[in-house]
VMD Tcl script that draws the C-alpha trace (Angstrom):
set ca {
  {-91.50 36.68 -10.29}
  {-88.79 37.89 -12.62}
  {-89.75 38.13 -16.29}
  {-87.25 37.07 -18.91}
  {-86.71 39.30 -21.90}
  {-87.24 37.16 -24.97}
  {-85.01 37.98 -27.91}
  {-82.87 35.98 -30.30}
  {-79.91 36.03 -27.93}
  {-82.06 34.61 -25.11}
  {-83.22 31.87 -27.47}
  {-79.64 31.02 -28.40}
  {-78.57 31.01 -24.72}
  {-81.47 28.67 -23.87}
  {-80.42 26.35 -26.69}
  {-76.84 26.45 -25.40}
  {-78.03 25.59 -21.91}
  {-80.13 22.65 -23.13}
  {-77.70 21.20 -25.68}
  {-74.27 22.27 -24.49}
  {-73.48 23.70 -27.93}
  {-71.64 27.03 -27.49}
  {-73.25 30.26 -28.69}
  {-70.31 30.79 -31.02}
  {-71.06 27.51 -32.79}
  {-74.81 28.09 -32.95}
  {-74.31 31.53 -34.50}
  {-71.32 30.33 -36.54}
  {-71.10 28.80 -39.97}
  {-70.44 25.18 -39.00}
  {-72.37 22.53 -40.92}
  {-72.07 19.84 -38.24}
  {-75.51 18.21 -38.18}
  {-76.03 18.46 -34.42}
  {-75.24 22.19 -34.43}
  {-77.36 22.84 -37.52}
  {-80.33 21.14 -35.84}
  {-80.01 23.39 -32.79}
  {-79.59 26.49 -34.96}
  {-82.66 25.61 -37.00}
  {-84.75 25.09 -33.89}
  {-83.64 28.53 -32.71}
  {-84.96 29.94 -35.99}
  {-88.28 28.19 -35.36}
  {-88.63 29.58 -31.84}
  {-87.72 33.08 -33.06}
  {-90.27 32.83 -35.86}
  {-93.09 31.60 -33.63}
  {-92.47 33.47 -30.40}
  {-91.03 36.76 -31.67}
  {-93.05 36.89 -34.91}
  {-89.92 37.89 -36.81}
  {-89.68 37.90 -40.58}
  {-87.14 35.53 -42.10}
  {-84.89 38.48 -43.02}
  {-84.86 39.66 -39.38}
  {-84.00 36.18 -38.14}
  {-81.26 35.99 -40.78}
  {-79.81 39.32 -39.64}
  {-79.73 38.16 -35.99}
  {-77.84 35.00 -36.89}
  {-75.60 36.48 -39.57}
  {-77.26 34.36 -42.25}
  {-78.85 34.86 -45.64}
  {-82.65 35.13 -45.69}
  {-83.02 32.26 -48.15}
  {-80.97 29.99 -45.86}
  {-83.32 30.74 -42.96}
  {-86.41 30.17 -45.12}
  {-85.04 26.81 -46.29}
  {-84.08 25.83 -42.73}
  {-87.55 26.62 -41.41}
  {-89.08 24.33 -44.05}
  {-86.64 21.58 -43.07}
  {-87.48 21.99 -39.38}
  {-91.18 21.51 -40.08}
  {-90.40 18.31 -41.97}
  {-88.10 17.01 -39.22}
  {-90.60 17.87 -36.47}
  {-93.22 15.78 -38.26}
  {-90.87 12.81 -38.69}
  {-88.49 12.79 -35.72}
  {-89.45 12.59 -32.07}
  {-86.00 13.80 -30.94}
  {-86.57 17.13 -32.74}
  {-89.88 17.59 -30.92}
  {-88.24 16.78 -27.59}
  {-85.37 19.20 -28.21}
  {-87.79 21.97 -29.22}
  {-89.82 21.34 -26.05}
  {-86.70 21.52 -23.89}
  {-85.61 24.83 -25.44}
  {-89.11 26.29 -24.99}
  {-89.19 25.04 -21.40}
  {-85.82 26.67 -20.71}
  {-87.28 29.93 -22.03}
  {-90.36 29.53 -19.83}
  {-92.78 29.19 -22.76}
}
mol new
graphics top color blue
foreach p $ca { graphics top sphere $p radius 0.5 }
foreach p [lrange $ca 0 end-1] q [lrange $ca 1 end] { graphics top cylinder $p $q radius 0.2 }
display resetview
């Protein structure tokens, strides 16, 4: 069995595979809601699976630390309220083999 190396790029590639949103958009500065949702879920997976600090996640995505911190709070709220967020997170984690 081949083991996948889990890093932020692998997380972004898994999100791209699941959602069809290009890596460039996920790592970019677009504020389109569908892309922001995917980006924020990538932050969540990186935080939980890689145990990265918000500043490290921010550096990997070319973002400000406070933006990542705010996004992670929003993700928690959306996961509690929206089933589609939970499904999307599950699909990304499944793609990563988690």
